[in-house]
C-alpha positions as a Markdown table, in Angstrom:
| # | Residue | x | y | z |
|---|---|---|---|---|
| 1 | Unk | 49.1 | -101.6 | -128.3 |
| 2 | Unk | 52.0 | -99.5 | -126.9 |
| 3 | Unk | 50.8 | -96.6 | -124.7 |
| 4 | Unk | 52.4 | -93.3 | -125.6 |
| 5 | Unk | 53.5 | -90.8 | -122.9 |
| 6 | Unk | 54.5 | -87.2 | -122.8 |
| 7 | Unk | 58.2 | -87.0 | -123.6 |
| 8 | Unk | 59.0 | -85.3 | -120.3 |
| 9 | Unk | 62.7 | -86.2 | -120.6 |
| 10 | Unk | 62.9 | -83.7 | -123.5 |
| 11 | Unk | 61.8 | -80.8 | -121.4 |
| 12 | Unk | 65.2 | -79.8 | -120.1 |
| 13 | Unk | 66.7 | -79.8 | -123.6 |
| 14 | Unk | 63.8 | -77.7 | -125.1 |
| 15 | Unk | 63.9 | -75.1 | -122.2 |
| 16 | Unk | 67.7 | -74.8 | -122.6 |
| 17 | Unk | 67.4 | -74.4 | -126.4 |
| 18 | Unk | 64.8 | -71.6 | -125.9 |
| 19 | Unk | 67.1 | -69.8 | -123.5 |
| 20 | Unk | 70.0 | -70.1 | -125.9 |
| 21 | Unk | 67.8 | -68.6 | -128.7 |
| 22 | Unk | 67.1 | -65.6 | -126.4 |
| 23 | Unk | 70.8 | -65.3 | -125.6 |
| 24 | Unk | 71.8 | -65.4 | -129.2 |
| 25 | Unk | 69.1 | -63.3 | -130.8 |
| 26 | Unk | 67.9 | -60.8 | -128.1 |
| 27 | Unk | 71.1 | -59.4 | -126.6 |
| 28 | Unk | 71.0 | -56.1 | -128.5 |
| 29 | Unk | 67.5 | -55.4 | -127.2 |
| 30 | Unk | 68.4 | -56.6 | -123.7 |
| 31 | Unk | 71.3 | -54.2 | -123.7 |
| 32 | Unk | 69.1 | -51.3 | -124.9 |
| 33 | Unk | 66.6 | -52.1 | -122.1 |
| 34 | Unk | 69.4 | -52.2 | -119.5 |
| 35 | Unk | 70.9 | -48.9 | -120.7 |
| 36 | Unk | 67.5 | -47.2 | -120.6 |
| 37 | Unk | 66.9 | -48.5 | -117.1 |
| 38 | Unk | 70.4 | -47.6 | -115.9 |
| 39 | Unk | 70.0 | -44.0 | -117.2 |
| 40 | Unk | 66.6 | -43.7 | -115.5 |
| 41 | Unk | 68.1 | -44.9 | -112.2 |
| 42 | Unk | 71.3 | -42.8 | -112.5 |
| 43 | Unk | 69.1 | -39.7 | -113.0 |
| 44 | Unk | 67.1 | -40.4 | -109.9 |
| 45 | Unk | 64.3 | -42.4 | -111.4 |
| 46 | Unk | 63.2 | -46.0 | -111.2 |
| 47 | Unk | 62.8 | -49.2 | -113.2 |
| 48 | Unk | 59.1 | -50.2 | -113.0 |
| 49 | Unk | 57.9 | -53.7 | -113.8 |
| 50 | Unk | 54.2 | -54.5 | -114.6 |
| 51 | Unk | 52.3 | -57.5 | -115.9 |
| 52 | Unk | 49.2 | -59.6 | -115.5 |
| 53 | Unk | 48.3 | -63.3 | -115.1 |
| 54 | Unk | 51.2 | -65.7 | -115.0 |
| 55 | Unk | 53.5 | -63.0 | -116.4 |
| 56 | Unk | 53.3 | -61.2 | -113.1 |
| 57 | Unk | 55.9 | -63.6 | -111.8 |
| 58 | Unk | 58.6 | -61.5 | -113.5 |
| 59 | Unk | 57.5 | -58.6 | -111.3 |
| 60 | Unk | 58.0 | -60.6 | -108.2 |
| 61 | Unk | 61.2 | -62.1 | -109.5 |
| 62 | Unk | 62.9 | -58.7 | -110.0 |
| 63 | Unk | 61.7 | -57.2 | -106.7 |
| 64 | Unk | 63.1 | -57.5 | -103.2 |
| 65 | Unk | 65.2 | -60.6 | -103.7 |
| 66 | Unk | 68.8 | -61.6 | -102.8 |
| 67 | Unk | 71.1 | -60.3 | -105.6 |
| 68 | Unk | 68.3 | -58.1 | -107.1 |
| 69 | Unk | 68.4 | -54.4 | -107.8 |
| 70 | Unk | 66.9 | -52.2 | -105.2 |
| 71 | Unk | 65.6 | -49.3 | -107.3 |
| 72 | Unk | 62.9 | -51.5 | -108.9 |
| 73 | Unk | 59.2 | -50.6 | -108.4 |
| 74 | Unk | 56.9 | -53.6 | -108.7 |
| 75 | Unk | 53.4 | -52.7 | -110.0 |
| 76 | Unk | 51.2 | -55.6 | -108.8 |
| 77 | Unk | 47.4 | -55.5 | -108.7 |
| 78 | Unk | 45.8 | -58.5 | -107.0 |
| 79 | Unk | 42.8 | -58.5 | -109.3 |
| 80 | Unk | 45.0 | -59.0 | -112.3 |
| 81 | Unk | 46.8 | -61.9 | -110.7 |
| 82 | Unk | 45.6 | -65.5 | -110.1 |
| 83 | Unk | 45.7 | -66.1 | -106.4 |
| 84 | Unk | 42.3 | -64.6 | -105.6 |
| 85 | Unk | 40.0 | -64.9 | -108.7 |
| 86 | Unk | 41.7 | -66.5 | -111.6 |
| 87 | Unk | 38.8 | -66.3 | -114.1 |
| 88 | Unk | 38.0 | -62.8 | -113.1 |
| 89 | Unk | 41.6 | -61.7 | -113.7 |
| 90 | Unk | 41.4 | -63.0 | -117.2 |
| 91 | Unk | 38.4 | -60.9 | -117.9 |
| 92 | Unk | 39.9 | -57.8 | -116.2 |
| 93 | Unk | 43.0 | -57.9 | -118.4 |
| 94 | Unk | 40.7 | -57.4 | -121.3 |
| 95 | Unk | 38.9 | -54.4 | -119.8 |
| 96 | Unk | 39.5 | -50.9 | -121.2 |
| 97 | Unk | 40.6 | -48.3 | -118.6 |
| 98 | Unk | 42.0 | -50.9 | -116.1 |
| 99 | Unk | 45.6 | -50.2 | -116.9 |
| 100 | Unk | 45.4 | -46.4 | -116.1 |
| 101 | Unk | 43.5 | -47.3 | -112.9 |
| 102 | Unk | 46.4 | -49.4 | -111.8 |
| 103 | Unk | 49.3 | -47.3 | -113.1 |
| 104 | Unk | 48.1 | -43.8 | -112.1 |
| 105 | Unk | 49.0 | -44.4 | -108.5 |
| 106 | Unk | 52.4 | -46.1 | -109.2 |
| 107 | Unk | 54.6 | -43.0 | -109.0 |
| 108 | Unk | 55.6 | -43.0 | -112.6 |
| 109 | Unk | 57.9 | -40.1 | -113.5 |
| 110 | Unk | 59.2 | -38.8 | -116.8 |
| 111 | Unk | 62.5 | -40.3 | -117.7 |
| 112 | Unk | 61.7 | -43.6 | -115.9 |
| 113 | Unk | 61.7 | -47.0 | -117.6 |
| 114 | Unk | 59.1 | -49.7 | -117.4 |
| 115 | Unk | 59.1 | -53.4 | -118.3 |
| 116 | Unk | 55.8 | -54.8 | -119.4 |
| 117 | Unk | 55.6 | -58.5 | -119.8 |
| 118 | Unk | 52.8 | -60.3 | -121.8 |
| 119 | Unk | 53.4 | -63.5 | -123.7 |
| 120 | Unk | 50.7 | -62.9 | -126.3 |
| 121 | Unk | 50.7 | -59.1 | -126.1 |
| 122 | Unk | 47.1 | -59.0 | -127.4 |
| 123 | Unk | 45.1 | -58.1 | -124.3 |
| 124 | Unk | 43.9 | -54.6 | -123.6 |
| 125 | Unk | 45.6 | -54.0 | -120.2 |
| 126 | Unk | 49.3 | -54.5 | -121.3 |
| 127 | Unk | 48.7 | -52.4 | -124.4 |
| 128 | Unk | 47.0 | -49.6 | -122.6 |
| 129 | Unk | 49.7 | -49.7 | -119.9 |
| 130 | Unk | 52.4 | -49.2 | -122.5 |
| 131 | Unk | 50.4 | -46.3 | -124.1 |
| 132 | Unk | 49.8 | -44.7 | -120.7 |
| 133 | Unk | 53.5 | -45.0 | -119.7 |
| 134 | Unk | 54.6 | -43.5 | -122.9 |
| 135 | Unk | 52.2 | -40.6 | -122.4 |
| 136 | Unk | 54.1 | -39.9 | -119.2 |
| 137 | Unk | 57.5 | -39.7 | -120.8 |
| 138 | Unk | 58.6 | -43.2 | -119.8 |
| 139 | Unk | 60.6 | -45.7 | -121.9 |
| 140 | Unk | 58.6 | -48.9 | -122.5 |
| 141 | Unk | 60.3 | -52.2 | -122.7 |
| 142 | Unk | 58.1 | -55.2 | -123.6 |
| 143 | Unk | 58.8 | -58.9 | -123.2 |
| 144 | Unk | 56.6 | -60.9 | -125.5 |
| 145 | Unk | 56.5 | -63.8 | -127.9 |
| 146 | Unk | 56.6 | -62.3 | -131.4 |
| 147 | Unk | 55.7 | -65.6 | -132.9 |
| 148 | Unk | 52.6 | -65.8 | -130.8 |
| 149 | Unk | 51.6 | -62.2 | -131.0 |
| 150 | Unk | 51.9 | -61.9 | -134.7 |
| 151 | Unk | 49.5 | -64.8 | -135.3 |
| 152 | Unk | 46.8 | -63.8 | -132.9 |
| 153 | Unk | 44.0 | -61.2 | -133.2 |
| 154 | Unk | 44.4 | -58.2 | -130.9 |
| 155 | Unk | 41.7 | -57.4 | -128.3 |
| 156 | Unk | 42.5 | -53.7 | -128.3 |
| 157 | Unk | 39.7 | -51.7 | -130.0 |
| 158 | Unk | 42.3 | -50.1 | -132.3 |
| 159 | Unk | 43.9 | -53.4 | -133.2 |
| 160 | Unk | 47.1 | -52.7 | -131.3 |
| 161 | Unk | 49.5 | -55.3 | -129.9 |
| 162 | Unk | 52.0 | -54.7 | -127.1 |
| 163 | Unk | 55.1 | -55.0 | -129.3 |
| 164 | Unk | 53.7 | -52.4 | -131.7 |
| 165 | Unk | 53.4 | -49.7 | -129.0 |
| 166 | Unk | 56.7 | -50.4 | -127.1 |
| 167 | Unk | 60.0 | -48.6 | -127.5 |
| 168 | Unk | 62.1 | -51.7 | -127.0 |
| 169 | Unk | 60.9 | -55.2 | -127.8 |
| 170 | Unk | 62.4 | -58.4 | -126.4 |
| 171 | Unk | 61.2 | -61.7 | -127.7 |
| 172 | Unk | 60.9 | -64.5 | -125.2 |
| 173 | Unk | 60.8 | -67.1 | -128.0 |
| 174 | Unk | 57.9 | -69.0 | -126.4 |
| 175 | Unk | 55.9 | -71.2 | -128.9 |
| 176 | Unk | 52.3 | -71.0 | -129.8 |
| 177 | Unk | 50.2 | -72.6 | -127.1 |
| 178 | Unk | 53.0 | -71.8 | -124.6 |
| 179 | Unk | 54.0 | -75.5 | -124.3 |
| 180 | Unk | 57.1 | -77.3 | -125.4 |
| 181 | Unk | 55.8 | -80.8 | -125.3 |
| 182 | Unk | 52.8 | -82.6 | -127.0 |
| 183 | Unk | 50.2 | -84.7 | -125.2 |
| 184 | Unk | 49.9 | -87.9 | -127.2 |
| 185 | Unk | 46.5 | -88.4 | -128.8 |
| 186 | Unk | 45.4 | -84.8 | -128.5 |
| 187 | Unk | 46.1 | -81.4 | -129.9 |
| 188 | Unk | 47.2 | -80.1 | -126.5 |
| 189 | Unk | 50.6 | -78.8 | -125.5 |
| 190 | Unk | 52.1 | -78.9 | -122.0 |
| 191 | Unk | 55.5 | -78.0 | -120.4 |
| 192 | Unk | 55.1 | -74.2 | -119.9 |
| 193 | Unk | 57.8 | -72.1 | -121.6 |
| 194 | Unk | 57.1 | -68.3 | -121.4 |
| 195 | Unk | 57.8 | -67.9 | -117.7 |
| 196 | Unk | 61.3 | -69.3 | -118.0 |
| 197 | Unk | 62.1 | -67.1 | -121.0 |
| 198 | Unk | 60.7 | -63.9 | -119.5 |
| 199 | Unk | 62.4 | -64.4 | -116.1 |
| 200 | Unk | 65.7 | -65.2 | -117.8 |
| 201 | Unk | 65.4 | -61.9 | -119.8 |
| 202 | Unk | 64.6 | -60.0 | -116.7 |
| 203 | Unk | 67.7 | -61.3 | -114.9 |
| 204 | Unk | 69.8 | -60.6 | -118.0 |
| 205 | Unk | 68.6 | -57.0 | -117.9 |
| 206 | Unk | 69.5 | -56.7 | -114.2 |
| 207 | Unk | 73.0 | -58.2 | -114.7 |
| 208 | Unk | 73.6 | -55.7 | -117.6 |
| 209 | Unk | 72.5 | -52.8 | -115.4 |
| 210 | Unk | 74.8 | -54.0 | -112.6 |
| 211 | Unk | 77.8 | -54.1 | -114.9 |
| 212 | Unk | 77.0 | -50.5 | -116.0 |
| 213 | Unk | 77.4 | -49.4 | -112.4 |
| 214 | Unk | 80.7 | -51.3 | -112.1 |
| 215 | Unk | 82.0 | -49.8 | -115.4 |
| 216 | Unk | 81.6 | -46.4 | -113.8 |
| 217 | Unk | 83.4 | -47.4 | -110.7 |
| 218 | Unk | 80.2 | -47.7 | -108.6 |
| 219 | Unk | 78.8 | -50.5 | -106.4 |
| 220 | Unk | 75.4 | -51.5 | -107.7 |
| 221 | Unk | 72.6 | -51.2 | -105.2 |
| 222 | Unk | 71.8 | -54.9 | -104.7 |
| 223 | Unk | 69.9 | -56.7 | -101.9 |
| 224 | Unk | 71.9 | -59.0 | -99.7 |
| 225 | Unk | 70.1 | -62.2 | -98.6 |
| 226 | Unk | 68.3 | -61.3 | -95.4 |
| 227 | Unk | 69.2 | -64.8 | -94.2 |
| 228 | Unk | 72.9 | -64.0 | -94.1 |
| 229 | Unk | 74.7 | -62.4 | -91.2 |
| 230 | Unk | 74.4 | -58.6 | -91.5 |
| 231 | Unk | 71.9 | -58.9 | -94.3 |
| 232 | Unk | 69.2 | -56.8 | -92.7 |
| 233 | Unk | 71.5 | -54.0 | -91.7 |
| 234 | Unk | 73.1 | -53.9 | -95.2 |
| 235 | Unk | 69.8 | -53.8 | -97.0 |
| 236 | Unk | 68.2 | -51.2 | -94.7 |
| 237 | Unk | 70.9 | -48.6 | -95.4 |
| 238 | Unk | 70.1 | -48.8 | -99.2 |
| 239 | Unk | 66.4 | -49.3 | -98.8 |
| 240 | Unk | 66.1 | -46.0 | -96.8 |
| 241 | Unk | 67.1 | -44.2 | -100.0 |
| 242 | Unk | 64.1 | -45.5 | -101.9 |
| 243 | Unk | 61.5 | -46.3 | -99.3 |
| 244 | Unk | 59.4 | -43.2 | -100.0 |
| 245 | Unk | 59.3 | -43.8 | -103.7 |
| 246 | Unk | 58.7 | -47.6 | -103.8 |
| 247 | Unk | 55.4 | -48.3 | -102.1 |
| 248 | Unk | 56.0 | -52.0 | -101.7 |
| 249 | Unk | 59.1 | -51.3 | -99.5 |
| 250 | Unk | 57.2 | -51.1 | -96.2 |
């Protein structure tokens, strides 16, 4: 009897196919998100980024990295991430009131823009984060899988899902089960998808914002690699403009 294996060689093709779907179908929403963020920054505000669980990686991807925008405020709460207590973090992202507890000290201002990433979009914290941000006069951009979210039951007491309470919705095109490959002989999926899609979307938003600066004859405020000669001095001059407003810049 021939033993069947995971078709790991198909992973590259499937990931690239998913990214192409995003590029072909989500560009209007990505441009809307970039314009909202650019207007926020141009008017003295910030682009905030928030998420929980594995989705928090988009927050770290967009903050304090070579080639990244400086006026980005990362909203990270260790008890909603995985590195300390993974199971606890899953329970906490379903807890009412947790989102306001995290966001109320994040220096959100009217006219700002926030990206909230949640693959399923059904847990209470991302939904309440979006509602809280909107109550503060902030444009809410969500990155989620419409296919997944539409098929799952919401955990929010009012039956709300993230895409239903956001101003701009960007689909990461991740499949049900968040896996692109099948495990032979089981109903399990593997080969994670959503992180790739969400990080790609985040970078596409950033690139669009940078081009908006350039279109107005301005140099976008971008980090230089701290490992290149002159990188520290270059970054510091721009960081000083935002240090008091972005807590993580310390």
